[in-house]
Structures are given as C-alpha cells and as structure tokens.
N, C-alpha and C positions, 0 to 999 in steps of 0.2 A: 310508835313504839316508846315505853320509857324506860331508862336504861336502870332510873331509880326502884323496881319492879326486880330485878335481880338478886337474887339469893346467893352469893358465894361462899361456901364452908373452905374450911382448912380442908379439904378434903376429897371435894368435888372436883374432877378434870371435868366432865358434862358438865357442871355447871357454868365453868369458865368457856367449854363451846359454845354455850349458850346465850354468853353474854357481850362475846366476840360475831354473834349469830344478831342480836341485837341491835350490833351498831349496825353491820352491815344489812341490817332489813332498813332500818333509819334512811339510810343512805339512799338504798334503792328504791324507795317510799314515798320522797319528804317530796314538796313541790316547791323544792328549787329556792324557797321561800330566805334565803342572807340571815336576816333577820329569826327566823323560829330554828334556822339551824345552829346559831351563834347562841343564841340562845339554850337548845337542847347541850350541848357542848361544854358551854359552859356549868350548865346542872350534872353532865356525866364528869364530872373533872372532880365536884362536890364529892358523891358519889362515891367515886374512886380512891377517894384523901379517905370518905368513910371504910370503904373494906381494902386499903392497907393499913389503917389502921387496926381493923379489924380480925385480918388475919395472917397481916404479914408479907403476904403473897408479893414484894416488889416486882417480880418479873412478870407477873399477869399484867398486874396495875400499866408500868410501864408500857409494855406490849399494846396495854389498850390503848394508850395517850396519845403512842405511834401511828394507829392505827386509824383513832378518830382525828388527827392530827391529816395525814394522810390522807385521807375521804373528805374533808373542810378548808383544808387550806387550798387558795389557788395561788401557790407557788411553784415553779418548776419545778423538777426532780432534782437536778444539778444548779446549786446557785450560780455555775460559770456558763448558765445557759445564757445564751443570747448576751454575751458579754463578751470583748475582745476585738479579734477585727480577724477579718475572714481572708485565707492563704491567699486568694486570687485578686486582694487587692492593695497586696505587700509588693512592694519592689523589690528588680529581681538581686539587686543584695543579696535585700535583705529575710527577701525570698529560700536564698542558697540557707544563709545564714541559720534562718529555722527549719530546713530539712537539715544541714546537716549534726545540728543539734536533735532532733527524733531521733535520727540514726546508733548517734550516740547514744541514747537511753535504750534502745532495743538492739544495740550489736550485742548484747552478751546471752539475749534470747536468739537468735538467730541459728538456727542446727550449721554446721560446717560441711 
C-alpha cells in the first residue's frame, strides 16, 4: 500500500478514515522487513507534511503520525516499563517506606 495515493480534501472524513485504514493495512500486510517499514514511514511523514500544508488539518496529521509511530516503533508503551527495582527485591525497611508512600498517594481516593 502506498500512503501517497491517498487524497485528503478539506471536508472529507471518509478520506481521513481511508488514510488511517491504509496505514493499518500496511502493517497488517507487511513482510516484517524493518528497512521497508522505515522507508515507508519516512515517505508517509513527507506525504503527511504535504497534506498538512494543503489542508491545515493538524489533528488529522498528528493522529496519523501517532498511529504510524505506535505501529512501527519497537518501544514499550510506557517509558518506565522494565526500569526500576522490583518490590520483592527491596529490603524490609525500604519496602515498608515504599508501601507507606503508595498508601499516602491513594489515601484520599479510599472511601471511608
């Protein structure tokens, strides 16, 4: 699928949906070749900048970029994922302190 074949007009929600579907189709049908995906991503960003210049649809372009990045990047969804120390590996004093901090964070949210 070639994202550049999509034509986004100023008032066409269906065209935007088609654009998003085109992005998703690419990732469902790609052969998992990282180089091909990177080239497609870069070309897509160039095309999206042209769409932005032509239509001024900032939200659409932003959402398209977010969709592409979320599908192509091999990053965990949370930047703190796999960082830090496991609670079970804390010594007793540190574990108690950790639990007290967590309890104080949620104390207002607990119903009486």
